[in-house]
C-alpha positions as CSV (number, residue, x, y, z in Angstrom):
1,M,56.4,115.8,-55.2
2,S,59.0,117.5,-57.3
3,Q,62.0,116.1,-59.1
4,R,64.1,118.5,-57.1
5,E,62.9,117.1,-53.8
6,I,63.9,113.6,-54.8
7,L,67.2,114.7,-56.2
8,E,68.0,116.6,-53.0
9,A,67.2,113.6,-50.9
10,L,69.4,111.4,-53.1
11,V,72.3,113.8,-52.8
12,R,71.9,114.1,-49.0
13,L,71.8,110.3,-48.6
14,Y,74.7,109.7,-51.0
15,E,76.9,112.3,-49.2
16,K,76.0,110.7,-45.8
17,H,76.6,107.0,-46.8
18,R,79.0,107.3,-49.8
19,R,77.3,104.3,-51.5
20,L,74.6,103.6,-54.0
21,I,71.2,104.6,-52.5
22,K,68.1,102.4,-52.8
23,S,64.7,103.9,-53.9
24,K,63.3,102.6,-50.6
25,E,65.7,104.8,-48.6
26,I,64.7,107.9,-50.7
27,A,61.0,107.0,-50.1
28,E,61.5,106.7,-46.4
29,V,63.2,110.1,-46.0
30,T,60.7,111.9,-48.3
31,G,57.6,110.1,-47.0
32,R,56.7,109.1,-50.5
33,D,55.7,105.8,-52.1
34,E,58.7,103.8,-53.4
35,G,57.0,103.4,-56.9
36,T,56.6,107.1,-57.2
37,V,60.2,107.7,-56.3
38,R,61.4,105.1,-58.9
39,N,59.3,106.9,-61.6
40,I,60.8,110.3,-60.7
41,I,64.3,108.8,-60.6
42,L,63.7,107.5,-64.2
43,S,63.1,111.0,-65.4
44,L,66.1,112.3,-63.5
45,K,68.2,109.6,-65.1
46,S,67.0,110.6,-68.5
47,L,68.1,114.2,-67.7
48,G,71.6,112.9,-66.8
49,L,71.2,113.8,-63.1
50,V,71.3,110.2,-61.8
51,E,73.3,107.1,-62.5
52,S,72.0,103.6,-61.5
53,K,73.1,100.0,-61.1
54,T,70.6,97.2,-61.2
55,G,70.5,94.1,-59.0
56,P,70.6,93.4,-55.3
57,S,73.7,95.5,-54.7
58,G,72.4,98.3,-57.0
59,G,71.0,101.7,-56.4
60,Y,71.3,105.3,-57.4
61,M,73.9,108.0,-57.2
62,P,73.8,111.6,-58.3
63,T,76.0,112.7,-61.2
64,L,78.2,115.8,-61.3
65,K,75.5,117.5,-63.3
66,A,73.1,116.9,-60.4
67,Y,75.4,118.8,-58.1
68,E,75.7,121.6,-60.6
69,V,72.0,121.9,-60.9
70,L,71.4,121.9,-57.2
71,R,74.3,124.0,-56.1
72,G,75.0,126.2,-59.1
73,T,73.6,129.6,-59.5
74,I,72.2,130.8,-62.7
75,T,73.6,134.0,-63.8
76,Q,71.6,136.0,-66.3
77,I,73.4,138.5,-68.4
78,P,72.0,140.7,-71.2
79,V,73.4,139.8,-74.6
80,K,72.8,141.5,-77.9
81,L,71.8,139.0,-80.6
82,K,70.7,139.6,-84.1
83,K,68.2,137.6,-86.1
84,D,67.6,138.4,-89.8
85,G,69.6,141.6,-89.3
86,R,67.4,142.8,-86.4
87,E,68.7,143.2,-82.9
88,L,66.8,141.1,-80.3
89,D,66.4,142.1,-76.6
90,I,66.8,138.8,-74.8
91,T,68.5,137.3,-71.8
92,V,70.7,134.2,-72.2
93,V,70.1,131.7,-69.5
94,G,72.0,128.8,-71.0
95,I,74.0,127.8,-74.0
96,E,74.2,124.2,-75.2
97,L,76.8,123.3,-77.8
98,L,75.6,120.5,-80.0
99,D,77.6,118.2,-82.2
100,I,80.9,119.3,-80.7
101,F,83.2,116.6,-79.4
102,N,85.7,117.3,-76.6
103,P,85.0,121.1,-76.5
């Protein structure tokens, strides 16, 4: 079972019900064990793709980043970069700006 499958199920359920989604609900629609779903959700949460609330009224919801990952397209463009004065032939697939506040 992939993280993507669980994330897609969470997004579909969230869009349908517009409320926090229980791991049991995700397990039911994916046909997977609830414990397995919870473990995968933890990894999705650490990636910033899922937010959660604990307790009886708790559950999970996808973040904006989750929608971007699932619905976004990755555009690859050739970029000329230099390292130690030598031009490198690479393709940039993502840029992450670190230590910049409010870019």
